matplotlib code that plots the C-alpha trace (Angstrom):
import matplotlib.pyplot as plt

x = [48.7, 51.4, 50.2, 46.4, 48.6, 50.3, 47.1, 45.4, 48.3, 49.1, 45.8, 45.5, 43.5, 41.0, 40.2, 39.7, 37.3, 35.7, 34.8, 33.9, 31.0, 29.7, 29.8, 27.7, 25.3, 25.6, 24.7, 22.0, 20.6, 20.9, 18.9, 16.0, 15.8, 15.5, 17.9, 21.0, 22.4, 22.9, 25.0, 27.8, 28.2, 30.0, 33.4, 32.9, 32.9, 36.2, 37.9, 36.4, 38.2, 40.7, 42.6, 41.5, 41.6, 39.3, 40.7, 38.0, 39.9, 42.7, 41.7, 43.3, 47.0, 46.5, 48.8, 45.9, 44.7, 41.1, 40.8, 41.2, 38.9, 36.5, 36.5, 36.3, 32.9, 32.0, 32.8, 30.6, 28.0, 28.0, 28.1, 25.4, 22.8, 23.3, 23.1, 19.9, 18.6, 18.6, 17.1, 14.4, 13.7, 14.0, 13.2, 11.0, 10.9, 9.3, 6.2, 4.6, 0.4, -0.5, -4.0, -7.2, -8.4, -7.3, -8.3, -8.5, -6.8, -4.1, -3.2, -2.1, 1.6, 2.1, 5.6, 5.3, 7.6, 6.4, 7.6, 8.5, 9.0, 5.7, 4.1, 7.6, 9.1, 9.0, 12.2, 12.0, 10.4, 12.7, 16.3, 18.2, 16.6, 17.6, 16.2, 15.2, 12.4, 9.4, 9.3, 10.6, 13.5, 12.6, 13.6, 15.1, 11.5, 13.4, 12.6, 14.8, 14.4, 15.7, 12.9, 15.4, 15.9, 12.7, 11.9, 9.0, 7.0, 8.5, 8.0, 9.9, 9.0, 7.7, 6.1, 2.5, -0.1, -2.7, -5.3, -8.8, -8.2, -4.6, -3.7, -1.5, 0.6, 0.6, 1.4, -2.0, -3.2, -4.7, -1.5, 0.3, -0.8, -0.3, -1.3, 1.9, 0.5, -2.8, -2.3, -5.2, -7.8, -6.2, -5.8, -9.0, -11.1, -9.6, -10.5, -14.0, -14.4, -13.3, -12.7, -9.6, -8.5, -9.3, -6.3, -4.3, -4.5, -4.0, -0.2, -0.4, -3.3, -2.9, 0.8, 2.9, 0.8, 3.4, 3.7, 5.4, 5.9, 4.1, 6.8, 7.2, 3.5, 2.7, 2.1, -1.0, -2.2, -5.6, -7.3, -7.9, -11.6, -12.1, -9.9, -9.2, -12.5, -15.0, -17.7, -18.3, -20.9, -21.9, -25.5, -25.9, -22.0, -22.1, -19.2, -20.7, -18.2, -20.0, -23.4, -22.1, -21.6, -18.1, -16.7, -16.0, -12.9, -12.9, -12.6, -13.8, -15.7, -18.3, -19.7, -22.1, -24.6, -24.4, -26.0, -25.4, -28.9, -27.4, -23.7, -21.0, -18.5, -15.3, -11.6, -11.4, -14.6, -13.6, -9.6, -11.3, -13.9, -10.7, -11.8, -8.7, -9.0, -9.5, -12.8, -14.3, -17.1, -19.7, -22.9, -24.5, -28.6, -30.8, -34.6, -35.5, -33.7, -36.1, -39.0, -36.6, -34.5, -37.0, -38.6, -34.9, -35.0, -33.2, -33.6, -35.4, -36.1, -39.9, -38.4, -37.2, -33.4, -31.5, -28.9, -25.7, -25.1, -21.8, -20.1, -17.0, -16.3, -17.0, -16.5, -19.2, -17.1, -17.4, -20.9, -22.1, -20.0, -21.5, -25.4, -25.2, -23.9, -26.9, -25.7, -25.9, -29.2, -29.4, -26.6, -27.4, -25.5, -24.9, -26.3, -24.0, -24.0, -25.7, -24.1, -20.3, -17.6, -17.6, -16.3, -16.6, -17.8, -20.9, -22.1, -21.9, -24.4, -26.5, -24.5, -23.3, -20.4, -22.3, -25.0, -21.8, -22.1, -21.9, -18.7, -16.6, -12.7, -10.3, -8.1, -5.3, -6.4, -9.9, -11.7, -15.0, -16.8, -16.6, -20.5, -20.6, -21.4, -17.9, -16.1, -17.6, -16.4, -13.4, -12.1, -9.5, -7.9, -7.4, -6.1, -3.8, -2.8, -2.7, -1.1, -3.4, -3.3, -5.0, -8.0, -11.4, -15.2, -16.0, -19.4, -21.0, -20.6, -17.8, -14.3, -11.1, -7.7, -4.6, -7.1, -8.8, -12.2, -12.4, -15.4, -13.3, -10.8, -8.4, -7.0, -3.1, -2.8, -4.9, -6.6, -7.6, -10.7, -9.1, -10.9, -10.0, -11.7, -12.8, -15.6, -16.9, -13.4, -11.5, -11.2, -10.4, -11.5, -15.3, -13.4, -10.6, -11.1, -9.4, -5.5, -3.5, -1.0, 2.0, 1.1, 1.2, 4.7, 3.8, 2.3, 3.2, 4.0, 4.8, 4.5, 7.8, 7.1, 4.1, 3.1, 0.0, 0.0, -2.3, 0.0, 3.3, 6.2, 6.7, 2.8, 1.7, 2.8, 4.6, 2.0, 4.0, 1.4, 1.4, 5.3, 6.3, 2.5, 1.5, 0.1, -2.4, -4.1]
y = [53.2, 53.7, 50.3, 52.4, 55.4, 53.5, 51.8, 55.1, 56.9, 54.1, 54.3, 56.2, 59.4, 57.4, 55.0, 57.8, 59.4, 56.3, 55.5, 59.4, 59.0, 55.3, 57.2, 60.4, 57.7, 55.9, 58.5, 59.8, 56.1, 56.4, 59.5, 58.0, 55.1, 57.7, 54.6, 56.6, 53.1, 51.7, 54.6, 52.6, 50.3, 53.2, 51.9, 48.7, 50.3, 52.4, 49.1, 47.8, 50.6, 52.4, 50.2, 46.5, 44.9, 42.4, 40.1, 39.8, 39.7, 36.9, 34.8, 37.0, 36.1, 32.4, 30.4, 27.9, 29.0, 27.1, 29.0, 32.0, 31.1, 29.9, 32.8, 35.3, 33.7, 33.6, 37.1, 38.4, 36.4, 38.0, 41.4, 40.7, 39.6, 42.3, 44.8, 42.7, 42.9, 46.5, 47.0, 44.6, 46.2, 50.0, 50.6, 48.1, 44.4, 42.3, 40.0, 37.6, 37.3, 33.8, 34.2, 35.6, 38.1, 40.6, 39.9, 41.4, 44.1, 42.1, 38.5, 35.4, 35.4, 39.1, 40.1, 43.1, 45.8, 46.8, 50.0, 50.1, 53.6, 54.8, 54.5, 54.2, 50.8, 49.5, 48.5, 44.7, 43.2, 40.0, 41.6, 38.4, 36.7, 35.6, 38.6, 36.0, 34.1, 35.1, 32.3, 29.2, 27.5, 25.8, 22.1, 22.3, 23.4, 25.0, 28.8, 31.8, 33.6, 33.9, 34.6, 36.6, 39.6, 41.0, 44.5, 46.5, 48.5, 51.1, 52.3, 55.5, 58.8, 57.9, 59.6, 59.5, 57.6, 54.4, 56.1, 54.9, 52.6, 52.1, 48.5, 47.2, 44.5, 43.3, 40.8, 38.5, 39.4, 35.8, 34.4, 34.4, 31.2, 28.7, 24.6, 23.9, 21.4, 23.5, 27.1, 27.4, 27.9, 29.8, 28.0, 30.4, 29.2, 25.6, 26.1, 27.2, 24.2, 21.3, 22.8, 23.8, 20.6, 18.7, 20.9, 21.3, 17.6, 15.7, 16.9, 14.3, 15.9, 19.6, 19.7, 21.4, 24.6, 27.5, 31.6, 34.3, 37.2, 40.4, 40.4, 36.6, 36.3, 35.8, 38.5, 39.1, 42.2, 43.7, 46.9, 49.5, 50.4, 51.6, 53.9, 54.5, 55.9, 55.4, 53.0, 50.5, 48.7, 46.6, 46.7, 43.9, 44.6, 47.9, 49.4, 52.9, 54.8, 56.7, 56.3, 57.3, 54.9, 55.0, 53.9, 50.7, 50.0, 49.5, 45.9, 44.5, 41.2, 39.3, 35.9, 35.6, 32.3, 32.4, 30.1, 29.5, 28.9, 25.9, 24.2, 24.5, 26.9, 25.7, 26.6, 29.0, 31.0, 31.0, 32.5, 35.4, 36.2, 36.1, 33.4, 31.8, 28.2, 28.3, 30.3, 28.1, 26.3, 23.9, 24.1, 20.6, 20.5, 17.9, 17.7, 19.0, 22.2, 22.6, 24.7, 27.2, 27.2, 29.0, 30.7, 32.7, 33.4, 30.2, 28.8, 25.4, 23.6, 22.2, 19.1, 20.2, 19.6, 22.8, 24.3, 24.1, 26.9, 27.9, 30.4, 32.8, 36.0, 38.6, 42.6, 45.2, 45.5, 41.3, 41.3, 43.9, 42.1, 38.5, 40.3, 41.8, 38.2, 36.7, 33.4, 33.6, 33.4, 34.4, 36.1, 36.7, 37.5, 34.8, 35.7, 35.5, 32.6, 32.9, 31.3, 32.1, 32.5, 36.5, 38.6, 39.5, 36.4, 37.1, 39.7, 38.4, 36.0, 37.6, 39.2, 38.2, 39.0, 41.0, 42.2, 43.3, 45.6, 48.2, 48.1, 50.9, 50.6, 51.8, 54.7, 55.8, 57.7, 57.4, 55.9, 53.5, 52.6, 48.7, 47.2, 43.4, 44.7, 46.4, 43.8, 41.3, 43.3, 44.8, 41.8, 40.8, 44.1, 44.8, 41.2, 40.6, 43.3, 45.7, 43.6, 43.1, 39.1, 39.1, 41.4, 39.5, 39.6, 38.7, 36.7, 40.2, 41.4, 43.9, 43.6, 43.4, 44.7, 43.8, 42.3, 45.6, 46.3, 49.3, 51.0, 52.3, 51.3, 53.6, 52.7, 52.6, 51.9, 53.0, 49.8, 49.6, 47.4, 45.6, 43.7, 42.0, 43.3, 39.8, 40.2, 37.1, 35.1, 37.2, 36.0, 39.3, 41.6, 40.4, 37.4, 38.2, 41.3, 44.8, 45.0, 47.1, 49.4, 47.9, 44.9, 47.4, 46.2, 48.5, 49.7, 47.9, 50.0, 48.3, 44.8, 43.2, 40.4, 38.3, 34.7, 33.4, 30.3, 28.5, 28.7, 27.4, 30.3, 30.3, 30.3, 33.7, 32.4, 35.8, 38.8, 41.6, 44.0, 44.1, 44.4, 47.6, 48.4, 50.4, 48.5, 50.7, 50.9]
z = [113.9, 111.8, 109.7, 109.8, 108.0, 105.8, 104.4, 103.6, 101.9, 99.4, 97.8, 94.3, 93.8, 91.6, 94.0, 96.5, 94.3, 93.8, 97.6, 97.9, 95.5, 97.1, 100.3, 99.3, 97.9, 100.6, 103.2, 101.0, 100.9, 105.4, 105.5, 102.9, 105.1, 108.2, 110.5, 111.1, 113.0, 109.4, 108.8, 110.9, 108.4, 106.5, 108.7, 106.3, 103.3, 104.4, 104.9, 101.4, 99.5, 101.9, 104.5, 103.4, 106.7, 106.0, 103.1, 100.9, 97.8, 99.6, 96.5, 94.3, 96.2, 95.9, 93.8, 92.8, 88.9, 90.0, 93.2, 91.4, 88.6, 91.1, 93.4, 90.9, 89.6, 93.2, 93.8, 90.8, 91.7, 94.9, 94.0, 91.3, 94.2, 96.7, 93.4, 92.9, 96.4, 96.8, 93.3, 94.3, 97.9, 96.9, 93.4, 91.6, 91.1, 87.9, 88.9, 86.9, 86.3, 87.6, 87.4, 85.3, 88.1, 86.2, 82.6, 80.3, 82.0, 82.5, 81.2, 82.5, 81.3, 81.9, 83.3, 85.0, 86.0, 89.4, 90.4, 94.5, 94.7, 93.7, 97.3, 98.6, 99.7, 102.6, 104.5, 104.8, 107.9, 107.0, 106.0, 105.7, 102.3, 98.9, 96.7, 93.5, 95.4, 97.4, 100.2, 99.1, 97.3, 94.7, 94.4, 97.9, 99.5, 102.1, 103.6, 101.5, 104.1, 108.1, 110.4, 112.6, 112.8, 111.8, 111.4, 112.4, 109.4, 107.7, 104.4, 102.9, 101.3, 97.9, 94.9, 96.0, 97.3, 96.7, 94.2, 93.3, 90.0, 90.5, 90.1, 92.7, 93.9, 97.7, 100.2, 100.8, 103.9, 104.1, 103.8, 107.2, 108.0, 105.6, 105.0, 103.2, 100.8, 100.0, 99.2, 97.0, 98.9, 101.8, 105.7, 106.5, 103.9, 104.6, 108.1, 107.0, 104.7, 107.2, 110.5, 112.3, 114.0, 110.8, 108.9, 112.2, 113.0, 109.3, 107.8, 105.6, 103.7, 104.5, 105.4, 107.9, 108.8, 109.0, 109.4, 107.5, 108.0, 105.9, 103.0, 102.6, 101.9, 98.3, 95.9, 94.4, 91.7, 92.0, 91.4, 94.5, 94.0, 98.1, 99.8, 103.7, 105.5, 102.5, 102.9, 99.7, 98.3, 95.2, 93.8, 90.9, 90.3, 90.2, 93.1, 94.8, 97.2, 99.6, 97.9, 94.4, 91.7, 90.4, 87.0, 86.2, 84.5, 80.3, 80.7, 83.5, 83.2, 84.5, 84.0, 80.7, 79.6, 75.5, 72.9, 69.4, 67.2, 65.9, 66.2, 68.3, 69.3, 67.1, 68.6, 65.7, 66.5, 70.7, 69.1, 67.2, 70.6, 72.3, 74.8, 76.3, 76.6, 80.8, 80.1, 77.5, 79.6, 78.4, 80.3, 81.0, 80.4, 81.9, 80.9, 84.2, 83.2, 79.5, 81.2, 83.5, 80.5, 78.5, 81.2, 81.2, 77.5, 76.7, 73.0, 73.0, 69.8, 69.2, 70.0, 73.4, 72.4, 73.6, 71.6, 73.8, 76.4, 77.4, 79.9, 79.9, 81.4, 79.1, 78.7, 77.5, 74.2, 74.2, 75.2, 72.2, 69.8, 70.6, 71.0, 67.9, 65.8, 64.1, 64.3, 68.6, 70.2, 73.6, 76.0, 79.2, 82.7, 84.9, 88.7, 91.6, 93.8, 97.8, 100.3, 99.4, 101.9, 101.9, 104.6, 107.1, 108.8, 111.2, 108.8, 105.3, 105.4, 103.0, 100.8, 97.5, 95.4, 93.4, 95.7, 99.0, 101.6, 102.7, 104.5, 106.3, 105.2, 108.4, 107.9, 110.0, 113.0, 113.0, 115.9, 115.8, 118.9, 119.5, 119.2, 118.5, 114.8, 115.0, 116.3, 113.8, 110.8, 112.2, 114.9, 112.5, 111.9, 115.2, 116.6, 113.5, 111.6, 114.3, 116.7, 119.5, 119.5, 123.1, 121.6, 122.5, 122.7, 126.4, 127.4, 128.5, 124.9, 125.4, 123.8, 125.9, 124.9, 126.5, 129.8, 129.8, 128.9, 125.3, 124.6, 121.6, 118.8, 117.0, 114.1, 113.4, 109.8, 106.4, 104.8, 101.3, 99.4, 96.1, 94.1, 90.6, 87.2, 86.4, 89.0, 89.2, 89.2, 91.7, 95.0, 96.2, 99.5, 99.4, 100.7, 102.7, 103.7, 104.0, 102.5, 105.3, 104.4, 105.0, 102.6, 99.6, 97.5, 94.7, 91.2, 88.2, 85.5, 82.3, 81.1, 80.0, 77.6, 77.7, 77.3, 75.9, 77.3, 75.3, 71.8, 71.3, 70.9, 67.7, 66.9, 68.8, 71.9, 72.8, 72.6, 70.9, 71.2, 75.3, 75.4, 77.1, 77.1, 80.3, 82.8, 83.7, 80.2]

ax = plt.figure().add_subplot(projection="3d")
ax.plot(x, y, z, "-o")
ax.set_aspect("equal")
plt.show()
C-alpha cells in the first residue's frame, strides 16, 4: 500500500490532467458501446498513466542504444495501429472501388472515405484483427484475424438509417463460405455450376473451402433500392416499389448495341464518348446473323456486309449523344438473357435481371406464413442470417425449426435490396439476395482520390475532378 501511495503521489499535475481527459473519453466510449464490462479496462489505463506496475516502457531504461532505438519505433507503430483500429472500427475507413458495378456514379479506381457513424458503427464480430487488411495478409496468405473470441451482432447508435438511394458499403452476404482459389464467382454460384461435391472434392482446383465471420467478409458497395417491409419488382429495367416506379439514378447504365455507318471506332472516339477500355466490346457477326440483324434495325450493306457492331454500358446522356451523332447508324438496347442464376432458387426461373420479382423484403418484427413458396424465398434468411441452422422443409411440406413444426416465422433483423447503377453488369441482390442489417458497414461520403487505370499516372491517370467529390453525386 505504501508503494502504491508513493507511485500515485509522484505523478505531476499535468499527468493527472491527461489521465482525467483520457478517462472521460474512455467512459463516454463505454457508454456508447453499451457494455459496462469493458469499463474494467480503466484499471489498465490507471496503471499506464499513474501507477506504472506493468513495465510497458522498460526499454527506455535499457543501456543498449540499439534496443532503445528499435523499441521506440515498435512503440510508435503499436500506438499508431491501436489508433487506426479504433478509427477504422468506430469512425470511418477508406475503401477502393474494385469493379464497375456502380459506374458512372462511382468509378473503378475511386478511393472512398466511408462514414461508419452514418448508420451506427458495429461492434466487431472478431475484435482481434489486424486493422489494415480485411481478412487475409498479403504475401503470407494467412488470416488477418483470430476466430475467437467472437461477439454477437451489436450496432451502436448512429446518425440515421439507410435511406432509398443511399450508396452503401456492406459485407458480401454470400461471402460466408469461400473457395480460396476461386472467389469470383462466389462459392454458392460455383456449387450451382459444378455441384457442391465437385467443389468440395477438388481443392487443387477450387482451393480450401473456409467460413468467414460477418465482419471479415469482402466489402461490396451498391445502392439501396429496396427497404425493409417493401415489395420490389423490376419491369423492363424500371424498379417498382410497392407497385410504384421510382426514379432511376442520373448515371444509371444499361447495355446497348451501337453501330457506325462506316469505318470503325477509334480509341479517340471511345475516349470522347467516355467508354472505358474494359467496356469496348466488338460484336462478332456471321452470315447466319444477317437477316436477324436486318429485322432488328441494324444496317446491312447491299453486298451483305455488316458495319461493325459494338456493345457497351451507356448512361441516358451517352445514349442521347450517340443517337444524335450523324456518324452512328443505330443505338439499340441489349435484351436481358433468360436462364440467369437469379435469387431465389426455385422461384426465379422465369425472371430476368430486367424483369425481376415481385418479392417482399423482410423487416424486423414482421411475420410470414411458412408456406413452401415462402420457404423457397426466405430459406437462406431464416437458416443462415438469423441463425436457425437446423431449419428445414420436411417431406410433409411443413417447416421445422429446432425440431418443431412451425407455421410462421418472425424476422429478427431488417433487410435491404441492393443494386448497382451499372444494371446489366452488376452482381447484386438479384443474384445473391437480401443484405441483412448486421452486414451494413457504412455510407461513402467523399472520393479521396481517383486513379484511371486506362491512363498513365502523368497522362490523366489521376482524375483531379473527382478529388474530394461527394460520393453520392
